[in-house]
C-alpha positions as CSV (number, residue, x, y, z in Angstrom):
1,X,-31.5,-235.1,-53.8
2,X,-28.4,-236.8,-52.4
3,X,-28.5,-234.5,-49.3
4,X,-31.4,-236.6,-47.9
5,X,-32.3,-240.1,-47.0
6,X,-35.8,-241.7,-46.7
7,X,-36.3,-243.7,-43.5
8,X,-39.1,-246.3,-43.7
9,X,-40.1,-248.0,-40.5
10,X,-42.7,-250.7,-40.0
11,X,-43.8,-253.3,-37.4
12,X,-45.1,-255.4,-40.3
13,X,-48.5,-256.0,-38.7
14,X,-50.5,-255.0,-41.8
15,X,-51.4,-257.6,-44.5
16,X,-48.5,-258.3,-47.0
17,X,-50.7,-257.1,-49.8
18,X,-51.3,-253.8,-48.2
19,X,-47.7,-253.2,-47.2
20,X,-46.5,-254.1,-50.7
21,X,-48.9,-251.6,-52.2
22,X,-47.5,-249.0,-49.8
23,X,-43.9,-249.8,-50.5
24,X,-44.4,-250.1,-54.3
25,X,-45.9,-246.6,-54.2
26,X,-43.0,-245.3,-52.1
27,X,-40.4,-246.7,-54.5
28,X,-42.3,-245.0,-57.4
29,X,-42.0,-241.6,-55.7
30,X,-38.5,-241.4,-54.3
31,X,-36.5,-241.8,-57.4
32,X,-32.7,-242.1,-56.6
33,X,-33.0,-240.8,-53.0
34,X,-31.3,-243.4,-50.7
35,X,-33.8,-245.5,-48.7
36,X,-33.2,-247.2,-45.4
37,X,-35.9,-249.5,-44.0
38,X,-36.1,-250.6,-40.4
39,X,-38.6,-253.4,-40.0
40,X,-39.6,-256.3,-37.8
41,X,-39.5,-258.8,-40.6
42,X,-36.9,-258.9,-43.3
43,X,-37.8,-256.8,-46.4
44,X,-36.2,-256.2,-49.8
45,X,-36.5,-252.5,-49.5
46,X,-33.5,-250.2,-49.9
47,X,-31.0,-251.0,-47.1
48,X,-33.0,-253.1,-44.8
49,X,-32.3,-253.4,-41.0
50,X,-34.5,-256.1,-39.4
51,X,-34.8,-255.7,-35.6
52,X,-36.9,-258.9,-35.2
53,X,-40.4,-259.3,-33.8
54,X,-40.1,-256.9,-30.9
55,X,-43.8,-256.0,-30.8
56,X,-46.0,-253.1,-31.8
57,X,-45.6,-250.0,-29.7
58,X,-44.8,-246.3,-30.0
59,X,-41.5,-246.8,-28.2
60,X,-40.5,-249.5,-30.7
61,X,-41.4,-247.4,-33.7
62,X,-39.4,-244.5,-32.4
63,X,-36.5,-246.8,-31.7
64,X,-36.7,-248.2,-35.2
65,X,-36.8,-244.7,-36.6
66,X,-33.7,-243.8,-34.5
67,X,-31.8,-246.8,-35.8
68,X,-32.5,-245.7,-39.3
69,X,-31.4,-242.1,-38.6
70,X,-28.1,-243.4,-37.1
71,X,-27.5,-245.4,-40.3
72,X,-28.2,-242.5,-42.6
73,X,-25.3,-240.1,-43.2
74,X,-27.2,-237.3,-45.1
75,X,-28.1,-233.8,-43.9
76,X,-31.8,-234.4,-44.1
77,X,-34.1,-237.2,-43.1
78,X,-37.5,-237.8,-44.8
79,X,-40.0,-239.9,-42.9
80,X,-42.0,-242.6,-44.6
81,X,-44.4,-244.5,-42.5
82,X,-45.9,-247.9,-43.4
83,X,-49.5,-246.6,-43.6
84,X,-48.9,-243.4,-45.6
85,X,-49.2,-242.5,-49.3
86,X,-47.3,-239.5,-50.4
87,X,-47.0,-237.1,-53.4
88,X,-43.5,-237.3,-54.9
89,X,-42.9,-233.6,-54.3
90,X,-43.0,-234.4,-50.5
91,X,-39.7,-236.2,-50.9
92,X,-38.1,-233.2,-52.7
93,X,-39.0,-230.4,-50.3
94,X,-35.8,-228.7,-48.9
95,X,-36.1,-226.9,-45.6
96,X,-34.7,-223.4,-45.3
97,X,-33.3,-224.0,-41.8
98,X,-32.7,-226.9,-39.4
99,X,-35.4,-228.3,-37.2
100,X,-38.7,-230.2,-37.6
101,X,-40.7,-229.5,-40.8
102,X,-44.1,-231.2,-41.1
103,X,-46.5,-231.3,-44.0
104,X,-49.6,-229.3,-43.1
105,X,-52.0,-231.0,-45.5
106,X,-52.5,-234.5,-44.1
107,X,-55.7,-236.5,-44.5
108,X,-56.9,-239.8,-43.1
109,X,-58.9,-242.7,-44.4
110,X,-60.2,-245.2,-41.9
111,X,-60.8,-248.2,-44.2
112,X,-62.7,-250.3,-41.6
113,X,-65.4,-247.6,-41.7
114,X,-67.2,-248.3,-45.0
115,X,-67.6,-245.2,-47.3
116,X,-66.5,-242.9,-44.5
117,X,-64.6,-240.5,-46.7
118,X,-61.4,-238.6,-46.0
119,X,-60.9,-236.6,-42.8
120,X,-58.4,-233.8,-42.2
121,X,-55.7,-234.4,-39.7
122,X,-53.3,-232.0,-38.0
123,X,-49.6,-232.4,-38.6
124,X,-48.1,-235.8,-38.3
125,X,-44.7,-237.5,-37.4
126,X,-45.4,-239.6,-40.5
127,X,-45.0,-236.6,-42.9
128,X,-42.0,-234.7,-41.7
129,X,-38.6,-233.7,-43.1
130,X,-35.9,-232.8,-40.6
131,X,-32.1,-232.3,-40.3
132,X,-30.4,-235.4,-39.1
133,X,-28.7,-233.8,-36.1
134,X,-31.9,-232.4,-34.6
135,X,-33.5,-235.9,-34.8
136,X,-30.5,-237.7,-33.4
137,X,-30.2,-235.4,-30.4
138,X,-33.9,-235.3,-29.7
139,X,-34.5,-239.0,-29.9
140,X,-31.3,-240.0,-28.1
141,X,-32.4,-237.8,-25.2
142,X,-35.9,-239.3,-25.3
143,X,-35.1,-243.0,-25.7
144,X,-32.3,-243.3,-23.2
145,X,-34.8,-243.2,-20.3
146,X,-37.0,-245.9,-21.8
147,X,-36.8,-249.7,-22.3
148,X,-35.0,-250.7,-25.5
149,X,-38.1,-252.5,-26.7
150,X,-41.5,-252.3,-25.2
151,X,-44.4,-254.6,-26.2
152,X,-47.3,-253.0,-24.4
153,X,-50.4,-251.0,-25.2
154,X,-50.7,-247.2,-25.5
155,X,-52.2,-246.7,-22.0
156,X,-49.3,-248.6,-20.4
157,X,-46.9,-246.5,-22.4
158,X,-48.3,-243.3,-21.0
159,X,-47.4,-244.4,-17.5
160,X,-43.7,-244.7,-18.6
161,X,-43.5,-241.4,-20.5
162,X,-46.5,-239.1,-20.9
163,X,-45.4,-237.2,-24.0
164,X,-44.0,-238.2,-27.4
165,X,-40.5,-236.9,-28.1
166,X,-41.5,-233.9,-30.1
167,X,-44.1,-232.6,-27.6
168,X,-44.0,-228.8,-27.6
169,X,-40.9,-228.9,-29.8
170,X,-40.9,-226.1,-32.4
171,X,-42.3,-227.3,-35.7
172,X,-42.4,-225.5,-39.0
173,X,-45.1,-226.5,-41.5
174,X,-44.9,-226.7,-45.2
175,X,-47.1,-227.8,-48.1
176,X,-46.6,-229.3,-51.5
177,X,-49.0,-229.3,-54.4
178,X,-50.9,-232.4,-53.2
179,X,-51.8,-233.8,-49.7
180,X,-50.4,-236.7,-47.8
181,X,-52.7,-239.6,-46.9
182,X,-52.5,-241.9,-43.9
183,X,-54.6,-245.1,-44.0
184,X,-55.9,-246.7,-40.9
185,X,-56.9,-250.3,-41.4
186,X,-57.5,-251.2,-37.8
187,X,-54.3,-253.3,-37.6
188,X,-51.9,-250.5,-36.8
189,X,-50.7,-249.2,-33.5
190,X,-53.7,-247.1,-33.0
191,X,-57.1,-247.9,-34.6
192,X,-58.2,-244.3,-35.0
193,X,-56.5,-241.0,-35.7
194,X,-57.9,-237.8,-34.4
195,X,-59.4,-235.4,-37.0
196,X,-59.7,-231.7,-37.0
197,X,-63.3,-231.2,-35.9
198,X,-64.0,-227.9,-37.8
199,X,-63.1,-229.3,-41.2
200,X,-65.8,-231.5,-42.8
201,X,-64.9,-234.8,-44.4
202,X,-64.6,-235.0,-48.2
203,X,-65.4,-237.8,-50.7
204,X,-62.5,-237.0,-53.0
205,X,-59.0,-235.8,-52.5
206,X,-56.8,-234.1,-55.1
207,X,-54.3,-236.6,-56.6
208,X,-55.7,-239.6,-54.8
209,X,-59.2,-239.4,-56.1
210,X,-62.1,-241.2,-54.4
211,X,-62.1,-243.7,-51.5
212,X,-62.8,-246.4,-54.1
213,X,-59.6,-245.3,-56.0
214,X,-57.5,-245.5,-52.9
215,X,-59.0,-248.9,-51.8
216,X,-58.2,-250.3,-55.2
217,X,-54.6,-249.0,-55.0
218,X,-54.0,-250.6,-51.6
219,X,-55.6,-253.9,-52.4
220,X,-58.7,-253.4,-50.3
221,X,-61.4,-253.7,-53.0
């Protein structure tokens, strides 16, 4: 597993209890894979790079991710977002070719909607494994036209650059035995995450269990 690095990036806007639960879970899954964290507050989490309180925006998150990729020296980069829970096999997937590889079994829990259950999401930047060179080239080209740091809302961001860096970029999907789960508390960059409309919500997920199980794990019960 030394051909990959995990990049964790966070604006640190969630509660300390929630983020600790997320990072404790992350550390329990990655084993001896090198971890680089790029955060807005100092954290004792792998090799930490603190960029300061630059604000919560999509540009800033992509800039933090880019900083982590520059620091890494491994062939592959494994993304770890600060509102995701993963199965350990996610970190061990090895792509057969270069490019963007995204987990195709991603679910969402909106914790501010009581007993709402889990909804199915499409692929996500928060659950992807890519070769380092592809990410470096793509993000360098994307970010060089944007402000270094941008503390503005999503609609204002859209006036600067209408599309995210991987819009219409070829993506290969993969699955591991269990799903990935993103948790929306209402404190993140976007309150809601779009769900696939043709897949009904479920009350229980393989590996993660019920909503009550997840809420207990992330200190929200």
